[in-house]
C-alpha positions as CSV (number, residue, x, y, z in Angstrom):
1,M,26.0,-19.1,-28.9
2,S,23.9,-17.0,-26.5
3,P,20.1,-17.3,-27.1
4,R,19.7,-13.5,-27.6
5,L,17.7,-12.1,-30.4
6,L,19.7,-9.8,-32.6
7,G,19.2,-7.9,-35.8
8,P,16.1,-7.6,-38.1
9,V,13.2,-9.8,-37.2
10,A,13.3,-11.7,-40.5
11,V,16.9,-12.7,-39.9
12,V,16.2,-13.5,-36.3
13,L,13.3,-15.9,-37.1
14,A,15.4,-17.7,-39.7
15,A,18.3,-18.2,-37.3
16,L,16.6,-19.1,-34.0
17,A,15.9,-22.7,-34.7
18,T,19.6,-23.5,-34.8
19,M,20.4,-21.3,-31.8
20,L,18.1,-22.9,-29.4
21,P,18.6,-26.6,-28.7
22,P,16.2,-27.8,-26.0
23,R,17.5,-27.8,-22.4
24,T,17.5,-31.1,-20.7
25,R,16.7,-31.7,-17.0
26,A,20.4,-32.3,-16.1
27,A,23.4,-30.6,-17.6
28,G,25.0,-32.8,-20.2
29,S,22.2,-35.5,-20.2
30,S,20.2,-36.8,-23.1
31,R,16.5,-37.2,-22.9
32,T,15.4,-40.7,-23.6
33,H,11.6,-40.0,-23.5
34,A,9.3,-37.2,-24.6
35,P,8.9,-34.3,-22.2
36,R,5.6,-33.9,-20.4
37,A,5.4,-30.4,-21.9
38,R,7.4,-27.8,-23.8
39,I,7.8,-24.4,-22.4
40,G,9.1,-21.2,-24.0
41,L,9.9,-18.1,-22.0
42,V,10.9,-14.6,-23.2
43,F,12.8,-12.3,-20.8
44,D,12.0,-8.7,-19.9
45,V,14.2,-5.7,-20.4
46,G,17.5,-6.1,-18.6
47,G,17.5,-9.9,-19.3
48,R,19.1,-12.6,-17.3
49,G,21.7,-11.6,-14.7
50,D,19.7,-8.7,-13.4
51,K,19.6,-10.4,-9.9
52,S,16.0,-9.4,-9.7
53,F,12.8,-9.8,-11.8
54,N,14.2,-11.8,-14.7
55,D,16.4,-14.0,-12.6
56,S,13.4,-14.9,-10.5
57,A,11.5,-16.0,-13.6
58,Y,14.5,-18.0,-14.7
59,E,14.6,-19.8,-11.3
60,G,10.9,-20.8,-11.7
61,L,11.6,-22.1,-15.2
62,M,14.6,-24.1,-14.0
63,R,12.6,-25.5,-11.1
64,A,9.9,-26.7,-13.5
65,E,12.6,-28.3,-15.7
66,R,14.0,-30.2,-12.7
67,E,10.8,-31.2,-11.0
68,L,8.1,-31.4,-13.7
69,D,10.0,-33.2,-16.5
70,V,9.4,-30.4,-19.0
71,E,11.6,-29.1,-21.8
72,V,12.3,-25.4,-21.6
73,R,13.7,-22.8,-24.0
74,Y,14.2,-19.1,-23.4
75,L,15.1,-16.0,-25.3
76,E,16.3,-12.5,-24.4
77,P,15.0,-9.9,-26.9
78,A,17.0,-6.9,-27.9
79,S,14.3,-4.6,-29.1
80,T,10.5,-4.1,-29.2
81,E,10.0,-6.0,-32.5
82,D,12.1,-8.9,-31.2
83,R,9.7,-9.5,-28.3
84,E,6.8,-10.3,-30.6
85,A,9.1,-12.3,-32.9
86,A,10.3,-14.4,-30.0
87,L,6.7,-15.1,-28.8
88,R,5.7,-16.0,-32.4
89,L,8.6,-18.3,-32.7
90,F,7.7,-20.3,-29.7
91,A,4.0,-20.3,-30.6
92,S,4.8,-21.6,-34.1
93,Q,6.7,-24.4,-32.6
94,K,3.5,-25.4,-30.8
95,M,4.9,-25.0,-27.3
96,D,2.5,-26.0,-24.6
97,L,3.0,-22.7,-22.8
98,V,4.6,-19.5,-23.9
99,I,5.5,-17.0,-21.2
100,G,6.3,-13.3,-21.5
101,V,8.1,-11.8,-18.5
102,G,7.1,-8.2,-17.9
103,F,4.2,-5.7,-18.5
104,I,5.7,-4.6,-21.8
105,F,4.8,-7.9,-23.3
106,S,1.0,-7.4,-22.7
107,S,0.0,-6.2,-26.1
108,D,2.5,-8.6,-27.8
109,V,1.1,-11.6,-25.9
110,D,-2.4,-10.6,-26.9
111,A,-1.6,-10.2,-30.5
112,V,0.3,-13.6,-30.8
113,A,-2.3,-15.4,-28.6
114,R,-5.1,-14.4,-31.1
115,S,-3.0,-15.8,-33.9
116,Y,-2.4,-19.1,-32.1
117,P,-5.7,-19.8,-30.1
118,S,-4.6,-23.4,-29.4
119,V,-1.4,-22.4,-27.6
120,H,-1.5,-21.4,-23.9
121,F,0.2,-18.0,-23.0
122,A,1.0,-16.4,-19.7
123,C,2.3,-12.9,-19.0
124,V,3.9,-11.8,-15.8
125,D,2.7,-8.3,-14.7
126,Y,0.1,-8.4,-17.5
127,A,-1.7,-5.1,-18.1
128,P,-5.0,-5.7,-19.9
129,S,-5.9,-3.1,-22.5
130,G,-9.3,-4.6,-23.4
131,A,-10.9,-8.0,-23.7
132,M,-8.3,-10.7,-22.9
133,P,-7.8,-13.6,-25.3
134,A,-9.2,-16.7,-23.7
135,N,-5.8,-18.5,-23.9
136,V,-3.9,-15.8,-21.9
137,L,-3.3,-16.0,-18.2
138,G,-2.4,-12.6,-16.7
139,L,-0.2,-12.9,-13.7
140,A,-0.3,-9.9,-11.4
141,F,1.2,-9.2,-8.0
142,R,0.1,-7.0,-5.1
143,E,3.5,-5.3,-5.1
144,E,2.1,-2.6,-2.8
145,E,1.8,-5.1,0.0
146,G,5.4,-6.2,0.0
147,S,6.5,-2.6,-0.5
148,F,4.4,-1.7,2.6
149,L,6.5,-4.0,4.7
150,V,9.9,-2.6,3.6
151,G,8.4,0.9,3.9
152,A,7.5,0.1,7.5
153,A,11.0,-1.1,8.1
154,A,12.5,2.0,6.5
155,G,10.3,4.2,8.8
156,L,11.7,2.3,11.8
157,L,15.3,2.4,10.6
158,T,15.6,6.1,9.5
159,K,17.4,8.5,11.8
160,T,16.5,11.5,9.7
161,E,12.8,10.9,9.3
162,N,13.5,11.1,5.6
163,V,13.4,8.1,3.2
164,G,13.7,7.7,-0.5
165,F,12.2,5.7,-3.4
166,V,13.7,5.3,-6.9
167,G,11.5,3.9,-9.6
168,G,12.3,2.7,-13.1
169,M,9.7,3.7,-15.7
170,T,6.8,6.0,-14.7
171,I,3.9,3.6,-15.0
172,P,1.1,2.5,-12.7
173,L,2.9,-0.8,-11.9
174,I,5.9,1.0,-10.4
175,R,3.6,3.6,-8.8
176,K,2.2,0.6,-6.8
177,F,5.6,0.1,-5.3
178,E,5.9,3.7,-4.4
179,A,2.4,3.9,-2.9
180,G,3.0,0.8,-0.7
181,Y,6.4,2.0,0.4
182,T,5.1,5.4,1.3
183,A,2.1,4.0,3.3
184,G,4.4,1.6,5.1
185,A,6.9,4.4,6.1
186,H,4.0,6.5,7.4
187,A,2.6,3.6,9.3
188,T,5.7,3.5,11.5
189,C,7.0,7.0,11.1
190,P,4.1,9.4,10.5
191,A,6.4,12.4,10.3
192,C,8.6,10.9,7.7
193,T,9.3,12.6,4.4
194,V,9.2,10.2,1.5
195,Q,11.2,11.4,-1.6
196,A,10.4,9.7,-4.9
197,A,12.2,9.9,-8.3
198,Y,11.9,7.9,-11.5
199,A,14.6,7.0,-14.0
200,G,12.5,7.7,-17.1
201,A,9.4,7.2,-19.2
202,T,10.5,4.3,-21.5
203,P,11.5,0.7,-20.8
204,D,15.2,1.8,-20.9
205,A,14.6,3.3,-17.4
206,F,14.9,-0.3,-16.1
207,K,18.5,-0.6,-17.3
208,D,20.2,2.7,-16.5
209,P,22.5,2.2,-13.5
210,A,24.2,5.6,-14.0
211,K,20.8,7.3,-13.7
212,G,20.0,5.2,-10.7
213,K,23.2,6.3,-8.9
214,L,22.5,10.0,-9.6
215,L,18.9,9.7,-8.3
216,A,20.1,7.9,-5.1
217,I,22.8,10.5,-4.5
218,G,20.3,13.3,-5.0
219,E,17.8,11.8,-2.5
220,A,20.6,11.1,0.1
221,S,21.9,14.7,-0.4
222,A,18.3,15.9,0.5
223,G,18.3,13.9,3.7
224,A,17.1,10.4,2.8
225,D,19.0,7.7,4.8
226,V,17.1,4.6,3.6
227,I,16.4,4.3,-0.2
228,F,14.1,1.6,-1.8
229,H,14.3,1.0,-5.5
230,A,11.9,-0.7,-8.0
231,S,13.9,-0.2,-11.1
232,G,15.4,-3.4,-12.5
233,S,19.1,-3.2,-13.2
234,T,19.0,0.6,-12.6
235,G,18.9,-0.4,-9.0
236,H,22.6,-1.5,-9.1
237,G,23.3,2.2,-9.5
238,V,21.0,3.0,-6.6
239,F,23.1,0.7,-4.4
240,E,26.3,2.4,-5.6
241,G,24.9,5.8,-4.8
242,A,23.7,4.6,-1.4
243,K,27.2,3.2,-0.6
244,E,28.9,6.4,-1.7
245,M,26.6,8.5,0.5
246,H,26.8,6.1,3.5
247,V,23.0,5.4,3.6
248,L,21.0,2.2,3.6
249,A,19.3,0.7,0.5
250,I,16.4,-1.8,0.0
251,G,16.4,-4.3,-2.9
252,V,13.5,-5.4,-4.9
253,D,11.9,-8.6,-6.5
254,A,14.7,-10.9,-5.1
255,D,17.1,-10.9,-2.2
256,Q,19.7,-8.4,-3.4
257,H,21.9,-8.4,-0.3
258,D,24.9,-9.8,-2.2
259,D,24.8,-6.9,-4.7
260,M,26.0,-4.6,-2.0
261,P,26.6,-6.2,1.4
262,G,26.5,-3.7,4.3
263,V,24.3,-1.4,2.2
264,V,21.3,-3.5,1.3
265,V,19.6,-4.0,4.6
266,T,16.6,-5.9,3.3
267,S,14.7,-6.6,0.0
268,M,11.1,-6.7,-1.0
269,I,10.5,-10.2,-2.5
270,K,8.3,-10.7,-5.5
271,R,8.0,-14.5,-6.2
272,V,7.9,-14.4,-10.0
273,D,9.5,-17.8,-9.8
274,V,6.4,-19.2,-8.0
275,A,4.1,-17.6,-10.5
276,V,6.0,-19.1,-13.4
277,F,6.2,-22.5,-11.8
278,D,2.5,-22.6,-10.9
279,A,1.5,-21.6,-14.5
280,I,3.5,-24.5,-15.9
281,E,2.1,-26.9,-13.3
282,D,-1.4,-25.7,-14.3
283,V,-0.8,-26.7,-17.9
284,L,0.5,-30.1,-16.9
285,A,-2.5,-30.7,-14.6
286,G,-5.0,-29.6,-17.3
287,R,-6.3,-26.8,-15.2
288,F,-5.0,-23.8,-17.2
289,H,-7.6,-21.1,-17.5
290,G,-7.2,-17.7,-19.1
291,G,-7.9,-14.5,-17.1
292,M,-6.2,-12.5,-14.3
293,R,-4.6,-14.1,-11.3
294,A,-3.5,-11.6,-8.6
295,L,-1.0,-12.8,-5.9
296,G,-0.1,-11.1,-2.6
297,L,0.9,-11.6,1.0
298,A,-1.8,-14.0,1.7
299,D,-0.6,-16.2,-1.2
300,H,3.0,-16.0,0.0
301,A,3.8,-14.4,-3.4
302,V,5.3,-11.2,-1.9
303,D,7.5,-10.9,1.1
304,W,10.5,-9.2,2.6
305,V,13.9,-10.4,3.7
306,H,13.7,-10.6,7.5
307,E,15.5,-13.9,8.5
308,G,19.0,-15.3,8.2
309,P,22.3,-13.6,7.7
310,H,21.0,-11.3,5.0
311,A,18.7,-9.7,7.5
312,S,21.4,-9.2,10.2
313,G,21.1,-5.4,9.9
314,L,17.5,-5.5,11.1
315,P,17.1,-5.1,14.8
316,P,14.7,-7.7,16.3
317,A,12.3,-5.0,17.4
318,V,12.0,-3.8,13.7
319,V,11.3,-7.3,12.5
320,A,8.7,-7.9,15.2
321,R,6.9,-4.6,14.4
322,V,6.8,-5.2,10.6
323,E,5.8,-8.8,11.0
324,A,2.8,-7.7,13.1
325,L,1.8,-5.3,10.3
326,R,2.2,-8.2,7.8
327,E,-0.4,-10.2,9.6
328,R,-2.8,-7.3,9.6
329,V,-2.3,-6.8,5.8
330,A,-2.7,-10.6,5.1
331,R,-5.9,-10.7,7.1
332,G,-7.3,-7.7,5.3
333,E,-7.3,-5.4,8.3
334,I,-4.9,-3.0,6.5
335,V,-5.7,-2.2,2.9
336,V,-2.5,-0.9,1.2
337,P,-3.1,1.8,-1.4
338,T,-2.0,1.2,-5.0
339,D,-1.4,4.9,-5.8
340,R,-0.5,8.0,-3.9
């Protein structure tokens, strides 16, 4: 049975214990000793299989299972109330670390963490709304820095001096992607027009490929010939629109080349897997501390695809120029804006 939360919360909580046998380090193997730690992870909107944000978190969890001898469990909530229910389930089972993947977990993580002060919690893209509980680690990224790199590439690749951005939900987090992309495009193409559009104002904006396709077609029709998305699975529609309009697209969070070969020219990489793995490692090493942790280019936590076969559409001169800019950002010589 798929470990997906369904139905009313009361029913969900009653059923989950039988739905979630612990994963072992190797498929089909039986554990003969106690794990070093037990980790519970709850996925973001869009869930596993998004080939982006959630899949990156999953890779970090599976790496920890393989390399750190931990027991892992994971859930994919179907609604808002299910998110908190899933966190509470893992906390009630006295997991050593409970991870929420995505900014929409922030308030839920805070509430559950206060109820279970002896359990460690981590939240990817955590957005504090007040005093943080002492047992919460907020994981944040300098998305604007990675977006700056792909924006610089877009500015060098465009033939129309017109590039596009498609965001998911209109929130400060996604505005950071837009701001960095815009700054990067203007760094290499000062005359460039940067179009920006968003799929919506609710979390559903991250799982609406049909809307993504319409937005991409609209931007391409208005002249954009390179389009970057930061919109979760909505981005699959962006790629379809870019293909239909014969323009280039840029992926996000993970290497999305295989989603649309020949269309996706590069991707902005956000190493959610590294953040998840490091948080688990901190628990094992006894160095877990609550508070915010921000990760950027200097931490190798954001990047762009510029090597190997998936970067074959990037001319060497483009790679060299963007990499030179990367060094300046990493050294602090260029401060990338977080809002337009």
